[in-house]
C-alpha positions in Angstrom: 250.6 -135.2 -101.0 248.7 -132.2 -102.3 246.3 -130.3 -100.0 243.2 -129.0 -101.6 240.9 -126.4 -100.0 237.2 -126.9 -99.7 235.3 -125.0 -102.3 233.2 -122.0 -101.2 229.5 -122.8 -100.6 227.4 -121.6 -103.6 224.3 -119.4 -103.7 222.0 -118.1 -106.4 220.1 -114.9 -105.6 216.6 -114.4 -107.1 215.0 -110.9 -107.0 218.6 -109.7 -106.2 217.9 -106.0 -106.2 221.0 -103.9 -105.8 222.9 -106.6 -104.1 222.3 -106.3 -100.4 221.8 -110.0 -99.8 224.6 -111.0 -102.2 227.0 -108.8 -100.3 226.1 -110.4 -97.1 226.5 -113.9 -98.5 229.9 -112.9 -100.0 231.0 -111.6 -96.6 229.9 -115.0 -95.1 232.2 -116.8 -97.6 229.7 -117.8 -100.4 230.3 -117.9 -104.1 227.4 -116.1 -105.8 226.9 -118.1 -109.0 223.9 -116.1 -110.4 221.9 -113.0 -109.6 218.4 -112.5 -111.2 217.0 -109.0 -111.3 214.4 -107.3 -113.6 214.9 -103.7 -112.7 217.6 -102.1 -114.9 218.6 -99.5 -112.3 219.1 -102.1 -109.6 221.0 -104.4 -111.9 223.3 -101.5 -112.8 224.1 -100.9 -109.2 224.7 -104.6 -108.7 227.1 -104.8 -111.7 228.9 -101.6 -110.6 229.7 -103.1 -107.2 230.2 -106.7 -108.4 231.8 -106.2 -111.9 232.5 -109.9 -112.3 229.0 -111.0 -111.3 226.9 -113.2 -113.5 223.6 -111.2 -113.7 220.5 -112.1 -115.6 218.6 -108.9 -116.1 215.0 -109.4 -117.1 211.7 -110.9 -116.0 212.3 -114.1 -114.1 209.3 -115.6 -115.8 211.3 -115.5 -119.0 214.2 -117.5 -117.5 213.8 -121.3 -117.4 215.3 -123.4 -114.6 217.5 -125.2 -117.1 218.9 -121.9 -118.4 219.5 -120.7 -114.9 221.3 -123.9 -114.0 223.5 -123.5 -117.1 224.3 -119.9 -116.3 225.3 -120.9 -112.7 227.3 -123.9 -114.1 225.4 -126.3 -111.8 223.4 -129.5 -112.0 220.2 -130.1 -110.1 220.9 -130.8 -106.5 224.4 -129.2 -106.5 223.5 -125.7 -105.3 224.0 -125.1 -101.6 221.5 -122.2 -101.1 218.8 -120.6 -103.2 218.1 -117.1 -101.9 215.2 -114.9 -102.9 213.2 -111.9 -101.9 210.0 -111.9 -104.0 208.7 -108.3 -104.2 206.9 -107.3 -101.0 205.1 -104.1 -101.9 201.8 -106.0 -102.2 202.1 -107.2 -98.6 203.7 -104.3 -96.9 201.6 -102.4 -94.2 203.2 -99.2 -95.7 201.3 -99.9 -99.0 197.7 -100.5 -100.1 197.9 -104.3 -99.3 195.7 -105.3 -102.2 195.0 -109.0 -102.2 194.8 -109.0 -106.0 198.2 -107.3 -106.5 200.0 -109.3 -109.2 203.3 -109.0 -107.3 201.8 -111.2 -104.6 202.2 -114.2 -107.0 205.9 -113.7 -107.8 206.8 -116.2 -105.1 205.5 -118.9 -107.5 208.6 -118.1 -109.7 210.8 -118.7 -106.7 209.1 -122.1 -106.2 209.6 -122.9 -109.9 213.3 -122.2 -109.6 213.5 -124.1 -106.3 212.0 -127.2 -108.0 214.5 -126.9 -110.8 217.7 -126.3 -108.7 216.8 -128.7 -105.9 219.3 -126.8 -103.6 220.4 -128.2 -100.3 218.9 -125.2 -98.5 216.8 -122.2 -99.2 216.2 -118.7 -97.8 213.2 -116.6 -98.7 212.6 -113.1 -97.3 209.5 -110.9 -97.1 207.9 -108.2 -95.0 206.4 -109.0 -91.6 203.0 -107.6 -92.8 202.6 -110.8 -94.7 201.4 -112.5 -91.4 198.8 -109.8 -90.7 195.1 -109.6 -91.7 194.0 -111.2 -95.0 197.6 -111.6 -96.2 197.9 -114.5 -93.7 196.3 -116.7 -96.4 199.2 -116.0 -98.8 201.7 -116.5 -96.0 200.2 -120.0 -95.4 200.2 -120.7 -99.1 203.8 -119.7 -99.5 204.9 -121.9 -96.5 202.9 -124.8 -97.8 204.4 -124.6 -101.3 208.0 -124.6 -99.8 207.2 -127.8 -97.9 205.5 -129.5 -100.8 208.6 -128.8 -102.8 210.4 -131.2 -100.5 211.9 -129.0 -97.7 211.8 -128.9 -93.9 210.8 -125.3 -93.2 211.3 -122.8 -90.3 210.0 -119.3 -90.5 210.8 -116.5 -88.1 210.6 -112.7 -87.9 214.1 -111.2 -87.6 215.0 -107.6 -86.9 218.0 -106.0 -88.7 219.1 -104.2 -85.5 219.8 -107.7 -83.9 222.7 -107.8 -86.4 224.2 -104.3 -85.9 222.1 -102.4 -88.4 220.9 -99.0 -86.9 217.4 -99.6 -88.1 214.1 -101.1 -86.8 213.6 -103.4 -89.9 211.6 -106.5 -89.3 211.5 -109.2 -92.0 210.1 -112.7 -92.2 212.8 -115.2 -93.1 212.1 -118.7 -94.2 214.9 -121.2 -93.9 214.5 -124.6 -95.5 216.6 -127.8 -95.6 216.0 -130.5 -98.2 214.2 -133.4 -96.7 217.0 -136.0 -97.5 219.5 -134.0 -95.4 220.0 -134.4 -91.7 220.3 -130.7 -90.8 217.4 -129.0 -89.0 216.4 -125.6 -90.3 216.8 -122.6 -87.9 217.8 -119.0 -87.7 220.9 -117.1 -86.6 221.1 -115.7 -83.1 221.5 -111.9 -82.7 225.1 -110.7 -83.0 224.5 -107.6 -80.8 222.6 -107.2 -77.5 222.2 -103.4 -77.6 220.8 -101.5 -80.6 223.2 -99.2 -82.5 221.5 -95.8 -82.4 221.3 -93.5 -85.4 223.5 -91.0 -83.6 226.2 -93.5 -82.9 226.1 -94.8 -86.5 226.2 -91.4 -88.2 228.6 -89.9 -85.7 227.5 -88.1 -82.6 228.5 -84.5 -83.6 226.7 -84.7 -86.9 223.8 -86.8 -85.8 222.7 -84.4 -83.0 221.7 -82.0 -85.7 219.8 -84.5 -87.8 216.1 -84.7 -87.3 212.9 -85.0 -89.4 210.1 -82.5 -89.3 207.1 -84.8 -88.6 204.0 -83.8 -90.5 200.9 -85.3 -92.0 198.6 -82.8 -93.7 199.8 -80.0 -91.4 199.7 -81.9 -88.1 203.1 -81.8 -86.6 204.5 -84.3 -84.1 207.7 -83.9 -82.2 209.7 -86.9 -81.1 211.5 -86.0 -77.9 215.0 -87.3 -77.0 214.6 -90.8 -75.6 211.3 -91.6 -77.3 211.4 -94.4 -79.8 210.1 -94.0 -83.4 207.9 -97.0 -84.2 206.2 -96.3 -87.5 207.5 -97.0 -90.9 209.5 -94.1 -92.5 208.5 -93.5 -96.1 209.2 -90.5 -98.3 209.3 -91.5 -101.9 208.5 -88.0 -103.1 209.9 -84.5 -102.5 208.1 -82.5 -99.8 205.8 -79.8 -100.9 205.1 -76.5 -99.4 201.7 -75.8 -97.9 199.0 -77.3 -100.1 200.5 -76.4 -103.5 200.2 -79.1 -106.2 203.8 -78.4 -107.4 206.6 -80.4 -105.8 209.8 -78.6 -105.2 212.7 -78.3 -102.7 211.4 -77.1 -99.4 212.6 -73.8 -98.0 212.9 -73.1 -94.3 209.7 -72.0 -92.6 209.7 -68.5 -91.1 208.6 -69.9 -87.8 210.9 -73.0 -88.0 212.1 -72.6 -84.4 208.5 -72.6 -83.1 206.8 -75.3 -85.1 208.0 -77.1 -88.3 205.6 -76.6 -91.1 206.5 -79.1 -93.8 203.3 -80.5 -95.4 202.8 -83.2 -97.9 200.9 -86.3 -98.9 203.2 -88.7 -97.0 204.5 -89.3 -93.5 208.0 -88.5 -92.4 209.5 -89.0 -88.9 212.1 -87.3 -86.8 215.3 -89.3 -86.7 216.1 -89.5 -83.0 219.9 -89.7 -82.5 219.4 -91.7 -79.3 217.3 -94.4 -81.0 217.5 -96.7 -84.1 216.1 -95.4 -87.3 212.6 -96.4 -88.4 212.3 -98.7 -91.4 213.6 -97.4 -94.6 211.4 -97.7 -97.7 212.3 -96.8 -101.2 213.7 -93.2 -101.4 213.9 -92.6 -97.7 214.8 -89.0 -96.9 215.5 -87.5 -93.5 215.6 -83.8 -92.8 218.1 -81.6 -90.9 216.2 -79.5 -88.3 218.3 -76.4 -89.1 217.5 -76.5 -92.8 215.5 -78.9 -94.9 217.8 -81.3 -96.5 217.9 -85.0 -97.3 220.4 -87.3 -95.7 223.0 -88.0 -98.3 223.2 -91.4 -100.0 226.3 -92.1 -97.9 224.3 -91.4 -94.7 221.4 -93.5 -95.9 223.8 -96.4 -96.7 225.0 -96.4 -93.1 221.4 -96.7 -91.8 220.9 -99.7 -94.1 224.1 -101.4 -93.1 226.0 -101.0 -96.4 229.8 -100.4 -96.3 231.4 -97.2 -97.3 233.0 -98.7 -100.5 229.6 -99.8 -101.9 229.0 -97.3 -104.7 225.6 -95.7 -105.1 224.5 -92.4 -106.6 222.2 -89.8 -105.0 219.3 -90.7 -107.3 219.4 -94.4 -106.2 217.8 -94.1 -102.8 214.9 -96.4 -103.7 217.2 -99.4 -104.2 218.5 -99.0 -100.6 214.9 -99.0 -99.2 214.1 -102.2 -101.2 217.3 -104.0 -100.3 218.2 -106.7 -97.7 220.5 -105.3 -95.0 223.9 -106.9 -95.7 224.8 -107.6 -92.0 221.6 -109.6 -91.6 222.2 -111.5 -94.8 225.8 -112.2 -93.6 224.5 -113.6 -90.3 222.0 -115.8 -92.1 224.8 -117.0 -94.5 227.2 -117.9 -91.6 224.3 -119.8 -90.0 223.7 -121.7 -93.2 227.4 -122.6 -93.5 227.1 -124.3 -90.1 224.0 -126.1 -91.2 225.7 -127.3 -94.4 228.4 -128.8 -92.1 225.6 -130.8 -90.4 223.9 -131.9 -93.6 
């Protein structure tokens, strides 16, 4: 009598980015049948790390559900999990939060694919700012659309540090179960009880020397050891010296030991080695207190929960800041495997 192994659960990843969620699902035992990503740079990072991956590079609006099903070699109803992170810049509290931002409607493409695939379960991710202020209207619309598509829905804010990522990164996670299945949607429990500090993650000897000069239009703030950074960290541009209009690499201030003097049109925050990192957004760049330098891409990968082998270049910071932390995606994936067993 032959013994056959049970096939791996299947997942399709929409708005896949550089592959953070796909990596997490793979680590949880999933077979990623298709990844959809419009940004060429992000798609290149994805292919570089998953050379055998099936990637549709282009506007999701140009991909029909029938074409996606064929690419994933699936029939409607066969897919286990449809995963997606519709662009969140229009909702983020770190941005302008314009209600009319066209990116706010991209969740409709997710709904279109959901109706075409009819997966057993769904996962949708977005920033926690979606539940604040006027954006709550879109949050309610998104949740209602998922339910009207025929799914039991649970939505909860999860923090990446709960799953071992050394970063305060809060995200809304919708989990859905198709109405004809018995499983009840829910979320994974934390895998750690104590946050992993930036110092521990980066290595204590090195991390003690890493900090960020905190400035906003010349007003410096110093985070003392033991204080917790709470605001979002963003630095998508190079720092500029004084009030010059030209952007260039910063040089050490003459009075660096007395008061840092980096000035620019953005916020940056001291990385406290005793605490978790603030949220990373796009090209997040920390500064060494002894000399102005960015954290390397390898150091930034650690703060986002990516493994050492995941290949990224120094000019690809922004794809990290936009990615899903792999350890959190893995925890979600393992939770879904258990739910599939109940379905």
